[in-house]
C-alpha positions, 0 to 999 in steps of 0.5 A, spaced: 529 487 497 523 482 497 526 476 496 528 471 500 525 465 505 518 465 508 515 460 514 508 459 515 504 466 516 509 469 512 509 465 507 501 464 506 501 472 506 505 472 501 502 467 497 495 471 497 497 478 496 501 476 490 507 480 492 508 482 484 502 485 484 506 491 486 512 495 484 516 496 490 523 499 490 527 503 497 532 509 495 536 511 500 538 518 503 543 518 497 538 518 492 541 509 490 536 504 489 538 499 495 531 494 494 528 492 488 522 488 487 519 482 482 513 487 480 518 493 479 521 489 475 515 488 471 514 495 472 520 497 468 523 491 465 530 492 470 531 486 474 535 487 481 542 486 479 541 491 474 538 497 478 541 496 486 546 501 487 545 505 481 542 512 482 534 513 483 535 519 477 537 514 472 530 511 472 526 517 471 524 520 464 523 527 466 524 530 474 518 531 477 516 538 479 518 539 487 515 547 486 510 549 492 514 543 497 518 542 502 525 540 501 524 532 500 528 530 506 522 534 511 516 531 508 514 524 512 510 522 504 510 523 497 504 521 491 504 523 485 505 522 477 512 520 476 515 519 469 520 513 469 524 510 463 523 503 461 528 498 459 526 499 452 526 506 452 518 508 453 516 513 458 511 511 463 506 516 467 507 511 474 502 514 479 506 512 485 506 513 493 512 514 497 514 513 504 519 517 508 522 511 513 525 513 519 531 508 521 526 506 527 523 503 520 528 501 517 533 506 516 533 513 513 530 511 506 525 512 501 520 506 500 516 507 494 510 503 491 505 503 485 500 498 484 500 494 477 493 491 478 487 493 480 487 500 480 480 501 476 473 500 479 470 495 477 462 494 476 463 488 481 465 493 487 457 496 487 454 491 490 460 491 496 458 498 496 451 497 499 454 492 503 459 496 507 454 502 508 449 498 511 453 492 515 458 498 518 458 503 522 458 511 521 466 510 521 473 511 517 471 505 511 476 502 507 474 495 503 480 490 500 479 484 496 481 477 496 488 480 494 488 484 500 489 490 496 484 496 497 478 497 492 473 502 495 474 507 501 469 513 503 471 520 504 472 519 512 477 513 510 480 518 505 481 524 510 484 519 515 489 517 512 490 524 507 489 520 501 485 519 495 481 513 494 484 513 487 491 514 490 490 508 494 487 503 490 490 497 488 495 497 494 495 493 500 494 497 508 501 495 510 503 499 503 499 505 504 501 506 512 508 505 512 508 503 520 508 496 525 500 497 525 499 496 517 503 490 517 498 488 524 491 490 520 494 485 513 495 480 518 488 481 521 485 481 514 489 475 512 486 472 519 479 472 516 481 469 511 483 464 514 478 463 519 472 465 516 471 469 523 468 476 522 470 481 525 477 482 528 480 487 532 487 491 530 490 497 532 489 504 528 493 504 522 498 510 521 497 513 528 501 511 534 499 506 539 497 510 544 492 513 540 484 511 543 481 507 538 480 501 534 480 498 527 476 491 525 476 487 519 469 484 517 469 479 510 464 480 506 459 474 504 459 467 505 463 461 503 469 463 499 471 470 501 470 475 495 472 482 500 475 485 507 472 491 510 477 495 515 474 501 518 477 505 524 472 510 528 471 517 526 477 522 527 475 528 529 
């Protein structure tokens, strides 16, 4: 799923973000595993050859409750905790975010992601909080580390994407928002790292291209970048 050859910009992005820091899997509409990343292997111990073509349900230690939910076929997205079975037999409680993809976005399937690192608040985040709220206007705000993985998000950003900060922490923007704008936002943040430019305009992740507004990226600190901010206009 995540394997292949990369060139130029893609290769630099793969190197910076650390593909193995997120467990990523794709499950088709029939419940069959069709994609499996290095991070998924780190999480559950199964190589891609062990799981591709198998029912995803075989990886569950316990069937998740769907009480009060619409049928999965009607949900655009799901997030919560899954009880998964490691290859060695252990049961793991795994926080997961699942995007329901349409045929236009890679075929009718579910794209599942779970961060393997950076999911806890760090003491080093505190200076970034002070910086972000003095340097940024009153808008939805998220800060990403030098791996382009979310560290902090304010309440406006939580409302904007309808996810809590803890749901997003440790994930890349294009794992939080599974659309082309999410990909563009990550590429903009990558350019901030590479060029040192403090401000880059992008589209609005998670919104149609015609939606008014903009988002921007800024580098925190001088010299070696230690974080980025990605902000979007307040929505009402």
